[in-house]
Structures are given as C-alpha cells and as structure tokens.
N, C-alpha and C positions, 0 to 999 in steps of 0.2 A: 811617927805620926806626922800628919801634915799640919799646916797652920790651922786647920779647922777642927783639930782634935780627932781625925780619922786615921785608922791604921791602914797603911798601904800594904797589900798582899797581892801576889800574882793570882790571876783568874784560875790558874790550874792548880792552885793550892787546895788541899783537901781540908778536912776537918782538923781541928787542932789535934796535934799528936800524930798526924799522919805524915808519911814521907812526902817530900815536895814532889809535885807533879803527879801524885797518885791519890785518888780520892780515898778518904777514910771510910772505913766500913761503917755500915749502919749499926746502931746500937743493937747488941745481941747477935751481931754477925761476925763475931770474933772467930779466930781459928779454932778455938776449942768449944765454940758454942754449938749446942744441938739444934737450936731453932733458928735457922738462918732464913732470910728473905732474899730471893733472887728475882730480878725483873726479866721477863721474856724478851727475847730479841725480836724486834719488828722486821717484817720482810722488806727487802729492798726492791723497789719497782724501777724498772728501766724502760723508757720509751724507745720504741723502735720505729724508724721511718719506713713507710711503704713506698716502694718505687713503682710508678705507673709508666708503662711503655705504650705510647700511642700507635695503634695499628691502623693503617690506611683503610678507608671504606671499601676501596676496590678489592682489597685482599680479603675482607670479611664476607662479601657477596659471592654467590656461585658464579662460575664462568658463564659468559654469554648472557648474563642477566640484562645488561643494557640493550643488547641486540633484540632479545625477546620483548622487552618493554617497548622498544621503538616499533617493532613489527606489530605488536598489539595495538599501539596507539594509531598507527596508520591504517590498520585493518578496521578498527572501530570507526575511524573517521570516514573510511570508504563506505562501510555499511550504512552509516548514518546518512551519507550523501545519496546512496541508492534508495533508501527508504523515503527521503524527502522528494526525490525525483520520480518516484513511482516505478523505478526500474526493478526494485526488489520483488514486487508482486509478479512482474513479468518473468523474472528469473525463476521464482518458485513454480509458476505454472508450466514453464518450459522444462525445467530440470529437477524440480522437487525441492524439498527442504534442504538446507545446508547440511544437516546431520545425515540425511539420506545420501546426499552426493558424496560425502566423505566415506560413508559405509560402503557404497558401491565401488569407490576407488580402491579400497583395500580388499575387495572380493566378497562382500556380504550383500550383493544385490539380489533382486528377485528374478533369478534366471530360469527357474523351472517351477511350474504349478501343476499338480496332479489332482484331478477331480474325479471321484467315483461315486456311483449310486444315483446318477441322474437319469431320468426317463422323460419327464415332462419339461423340465428346465433345460436350457442350453448352457454351454460353458460360458458364453458371453454374459448371459443373464446372471449366472452365479457370481462372476467377477464384479458385475455392476452392483448387485445387491450387497456383496461383501465389502465394497469400497476398495477393491484391490487394483493397483495400478503398477506398471513397470517402473514408475518413478519412485516407488517405495523401496525400502531396504528391509531385510529380514530382522535385524536386531530391534528396530524401532516399530515393528508391527505388533499389534496386540491380538493374539489368537482368540482371546475371550471376547473381544469386541466384534471380531468377524463372525464368530459363532452366534453371538446374540443377534446380530443383524440378519443372518441367514435364517434363524429359527423364528424370527418375526414374520417371515414370508409364509402365507397360508399353505402353500404346497409343500413346505419343508416340515417334516415331523421332528427330526433331530439332525444335528450336525456335529462333526468332530473335525477340529482344525489343529494341525500340528506343524511346528516349524522345525525343519530338518537342516541344520547348519552344514555348509556355509550359505547355501543359496536356493533352498527348495522349500515350497509350501505344499502340504498335502491336505486335501479337503475330502471328507467322506460324508455323504448325505443319505438320509432315509426320507423319501418323499411320501406324502399322503397320496393315496390312489383316488383319482377322480372317478366316481362310480356312476353318478346320475346327476341330472339337472332337476332342480326343484323350483316350481313357480308358486309364489305366494303373494297375493295382493298386487299383482302386476310386476313384481320383481323376480329376477331369475338368479339362482344361486347354484354353485357347484358343490356337491356333497360327497362325502366319503361313504364306504359301505355301511358304516354304523349310523349314518344320517348326519354326522358332524358337518357343519357348513365349512367348506374350505375357503371360498371366496365368492364374490359376485361374478356373474357370468360376463366376462369382458374379453374373452379370447375365442376366436373362431375354431380353435383346435378341439374344443369341447362340444361343438354343436351336434355331433353324432351320438352323444350320450343319451340314454333313456330319459324321458321327461315324465316327471310326476307332478301332479297339481293338487293343491289343497292343504288344509291344516294337518300337520303331523304326517304328511305324505312322505317327507324326507326320511322318517324313521322306519317306513315300511317299503322303502325302495327295493330292497332285496326281494320282497314278495312279488312286486310288480315285474322285476326282471325274470323271476321264475315263470310268470304267466307268459311273457314273451317267448321264452324257450319252449313252452308247451304249444305255442301257436304255430311253430314250424315255418313253412314258407309264407304264411300269412303275416308274419312279423313285420315285413317291410311295409304293410299297409296300415299298421297301427302307429298313430302319431304320438299319443300320450295316454297316460292313465290318470284318471281323476278319482281321488279317494273321497267317498261319500260318507259323511257322518262318522268318519274314522273306522268304518266297519267293512265296507265292500268297495269294489272298483267298478268304474264305468270306463270302457275303452273308447277313446276318441280316434276314429278312423281318418285316413287321409282324405276321403271324399266327404267328410263332414258327418258321417253317420255315427250314432252313439250305440254302443253295445253294453247293456246292463248285465253285470255278472252277479251271481249269488254270493252271499257272504261265505258260505262253505262250499267246498268242491269247485272252486273257481277255475282251477286248471282243467277239470273235465268239461266245464262249459266252454272254455276256449277251444278245446279239441273238437267239440261238437260244432262250434262256429266254423272251424277250418274245414270240417267235412261238408257242411252246408255250402260253403263257398266253392269247394272243389266239385260238388255234384250239381248244385243248382245255380251257382254264381249269384248268391243272394245279395251280395254287396253291390251288385250292378243294377239292382232294381230300384224303383222310385220309392224308397223308404227313408224315414227320418231316424228311426230307432228300432233296435232289436232287443227284446227282453228275454234273457235266458235264465231268469231266476227260477222258473218252474222246470223241473228236470225233464218232463216228457213232452214239452211243447215249446213253441216259439211264438211270442207275441210281437206282432209287427205294427209299427206306427207308420202310416203312409204319409207322403207329402200331400199338400192340398190338391194338386193336380191329379195325383194318383187316386186320392180318395174320391174326388168328383167323378173320375172315369169309372171307378169301381161301382159307385152308386148308380151311374147310368146303366152299367152292365147288369146290375142286379135288377133294375127296373125292367129291363128288356127280357129277363128270363121268364119262361112260363111258370105260372104258379101251379102247384100240385092240386089236382082235382078241378081245375078250371076248364071250362068248355070253350072252345073256339080259339085255342092257341095262346099267343103272347098277349100280354096286357100292356 
C-alpha cells in the first residue's frame, strides 16, 4: 500500500485470482461454464492516401485546338469588320451566302437546271419566279419553297421540283391553257377553257385570243368559240361576242355592225350570215345591225344616212293605182 492506503497493482493485472498480465474471466465465463459471454471484435479501419497526378492542360485538349481557336477568332473578327464596313453585303450580292460559297467549292453548286412542260412561260421567267440563281447551292435550296412560288403564278397549274445531287435541279410544270379574253366592267382578263380567270390581261401574247364580253360570258367562252368555227372565213371579221342576259350572243363585227343571234340554233344562224356575206356582201352595206333571230328572214337596221336615202327612194316610187306616174 502507499501512504494513502491504496494498493499498487499493475494496469495489466486482471481480476483477483487471475494470472498476472492476463485479464480474469467474467463471472460465469469459466472453463467449465456453459453460459459464457464473449465480446465481438470490432473491425479495424485503415485510412489510405489518394495520390493525385497533375496532367498538363495541353495534354488533355485535342491536338490543334489552339490553332483552331485562333483561326476562329481571327475569322470572326474579320467577318465583324466586313459587316461594319458594308463589304459583307457586297460580297453576298456578288458571290452569294457563305454557306453557298462553301457548298459550291466542294462540288454542290447549281450547275444544271432542267425545265419541262412550259409553253407560255419562258425558262428565264420560271427561274425568276422560282427565285433561282447560279449563286445558290443545291443543299441549301428548298424545293418546297420553289414549288410554292411557281404555283402562285396564275399560268402554272402545278409544279414538281426535285433536287438531283450533286448539282442538278429538275422542274416540271403543268400550265393552265389561256383560252379566251373576258371583258367585264372595262377590265380585261385571261380565262381558261372552263372559265377560270388566269390573270389580268397584261401581255400582248394573248391579244389574239377570242374576246367575250358581259356577265358570265367567261363561263360560256367555249360556246362562243364554237360559233367562230361555224363562221368559217367570216371569222376574221368577228371582233367579239357579247352575251346578252346570259342567254344569247350578239356578234360585234370589225366594221362596227352588230349581228343578233338566236338563243337556240345559233351556229345555223352564223352559217346563214356567212352565206349572205358570200352572196350579197351584206356586211359592206350601210347597216347598223342584223337580226337573225327569226329563222326565215333577216331584219336590217340601217344607218341614218341609209334610212334617209331609202325614205327618199320610197317617196319617188310610183304608187299602185295612181294616175300620172310618180308622186
């Protein structure tokens, strides 16, 4: 014991009765005990150090990255300068868009254009309407946009546009057939055989088409053309056909004379007019109008001069049963 009344024992000493340096068993943990208590062993954790190796940035980036970035920087700077100086627009107008220039360089330029199905339109007009230029390139052209622009043209009924790589554009058109001219309220239109209005009359190439006048005359243009065919050689002297009340035609002759046709059997009346002209030259006489609506006769309306001369001639004729000759 020490001076304080405490027993000095080593820290490794076990319980009383145990061997020195070995801990005594817990109560009930004897060698012959059936109910022993054992403590589980705790896992041992060991910390491991991670080693980091610094890789230079130049080795982590793809090769030539710096060169590409430098070229991109100088290219962007140059384009920005061109835009500010107005030279970019001039470059586009002269050589096209940059993407088209690049596509032409690699062989995708617009080197061949095939246009079929045109009769009234010219190739130059088709290219202009479609917005097609040699400065374009095939990959960046929209076939749908070209077709839409072409079909908005009154003369074009339908259009098919195909891109044939690497450098060909094929256009197939179906045109509307200009059939006649239709005059209504002082305006002149070009119409198709079914009467559909194609466009306003603004082109001298359609001046020789048959001319119909009046409300709904465009829808009966085919009937008028049939009358012209029945006229034979007289056709060249017929200037226009006026539809009256939507039922019958009045022919306007080149000399200003009007020929009124019946509602039915109009072609027979035209043939009769051609025979009168051939035999009597009736169109050369001083008349204002001929009425052929009665099948067995011709009613003539004379000019004022001709009517006055006829009245004088009638006055000079001797009357039947009168004595002494002329009155």
